[in-house]
C-alpha positions in Angstrom: 0.0 0.0 0.0 1.4 3.4 -0.9 2.0 5.7 2.2 3.4 9.2 2.1 6.8 9.6 3.8 8.7 12.7 4.5 12.5 12.8 4.0 14.6 15.3 5.8 17.6 15.8 3.5 20.9 14.6 4.6 24.4 15.5 3.4 27.9 14.1 3.2 28.0 13.6 6.9 24.4 13.2 7.9 21.8 10.5 6.9 18.5 11.3 5.4 15.9 11.4 8.2 12.6 9.6 7.4 9.2 10.1 8.9 6.0 8.1 8.2 3.2 10.4 9.4 0.4 7.8 9.2 2.3 5.8 11.8 2.9 8.3 14.6 6.4 8.2 16.0 7.7 6.0 13.1 11.1 7.2 12.1 14.1 5.9 10.3 17.2 7.1 8.5 19.1 6.1 5.3 22.6 7.1 4.1 21.7 6.6 0.5 18.4 7.3 -1.4 18.2 3.7 -2.7 18.0 2.5 1.0 15.0 4.7 1.8 12.3 2.1 0.7 13.9 -0.7 2.7 14.4 1.5 5.8 10.7 2.6 5.6 9.5 -1.0 5.4 11.7 -2.0 8.3 10.6 1.0 10.5 6.9 0.3 9.9 7.4 -3.5 10.6 9.0 -2.6 13.9 6.3 0.0 14.7 3.5 -2.7 14.1 5.3 -5.6 15.7 2.9 -7.6 17.8 0.3 -4.8 18.0 -3.4 -5.3 17.9 -4.1 -2.4 15.6 -6.0 -1.5 12.5 -3.6 -0.2 9.8 -4.2 3.4 9.1 -5.4 4.5 5.7 -2.8 6.6 3.9 -3.3 10.3 4.3 -3.6 12.3 1.1 -0.3 13.7 0.1 -1.9 17.1 -0.5 -3.1 17.3 3.1 0.3 16.5 4.5 2.2 18.8 2.1 0.1 21.7 3.5 1.3 21.0 7.0 3.8 23.7 8.1 5.6 21.2 10.4 7.2 19.6 7.3 9.6 22.0 5.7 13.0 21.7 4.1 12.6 18.1 2.9 10.8 16.2 0.3 7.6 14.0 0.2 7.7 10.6 -1.4 5.3 7.7 -1.6 6.6 4.4 -0.2 5.1 1.1 -1.1 4.8 -0.7 2.2 4.2 -4.4 2.1 1.5 -4.7 4.7 1.6 -8.5 4.4 4.9 -8.5 6.2 3.6 -6.6 9.2 3.3 -8.5 12.4 -0.1 -7.5 13.6 -2.6 -9.6 15.5 -4.6 -12.0 13.3 -7.9 -10.0 13.6 -6.3 -7.3 11.4 -4.5 -9.5 8.9 -6.0 -9.5 5.4 -8.3 -12.3 4.6 -9.0 -13.6 1.1 -12.7 -13.7 0.2 -14.7 -14.6 -2.8 -17.5 -12.2 -3.9 -19.4 -11.7 -7.1 -19.7 -8.2 -8.5 -20.7 -7.2 -12.1 -17.7 -7.1 -14.4 -18.4 -3.4 -15.4 -18.4 -2.4 -11.7 -15.1 -4.2 -11.1 -13.5 -2.3 -14.0 -14.9 1.0 -12.6 -13.5 0.1 -9.2 -10.1 -0.8 -10.6 -9.9 2.4 -12.7 -10.9 4.6 -9.6 -8.5 2.8 -7.3 -5.6 3.0 -9.7 -6.3 6.8 -10.3 -6.1 7.3 -6.5 -3.0 5.2 -5.9 -4.9 2.3 -4.3 -5.5 -1.3 -5.0 -8.9 -2.9 -5.5 -8.8 -4.6 -2.1 -7.7 -1.4 -0.4 -10.4 0.7 -2.1 -13.1 -1.8 -1.2 -12.0 -2.0 2.4 -11.9 1.8 2.7 -15.4 2.1 1.1 -16.8 -0.5 3.5 -15.3 1.3 6.5 -16.8 4.6 5.2 -20.2 3.1 4.6 -20.3 1.5 8.1 -19.1 4.7 9.8 -21.8 6.7 8.0 -24.5 4.4 9.3 -23.2 4.5 12.9 
């Protein structure tokens, strides 16, 4: 799942500092740019380790970019492999088999892709929103 990350720029003697705002207090560092994705994945895995949590939905990059607490660095999107996260089983993804009209599936896929999500992520988010609206 794509999550926004904020990178505080390093230099020849300082590593790049990494923040993952959707996981409060989740930080890391990387000496080289090519190490950033691996360090983000590792930091989120440690942050989630053994926790009974619901994974947060990614915050819109536009929302975070407008936050004055983030200056002097760069925003990136990190593809976090949520299947590697050690969270309690009630929060682990479960494969299900459902039937939806083919045209609707295409529309869902197009919408999800346009918004940087997967079909599963979009359907889960839509279900949560629908249930919250009825509460």
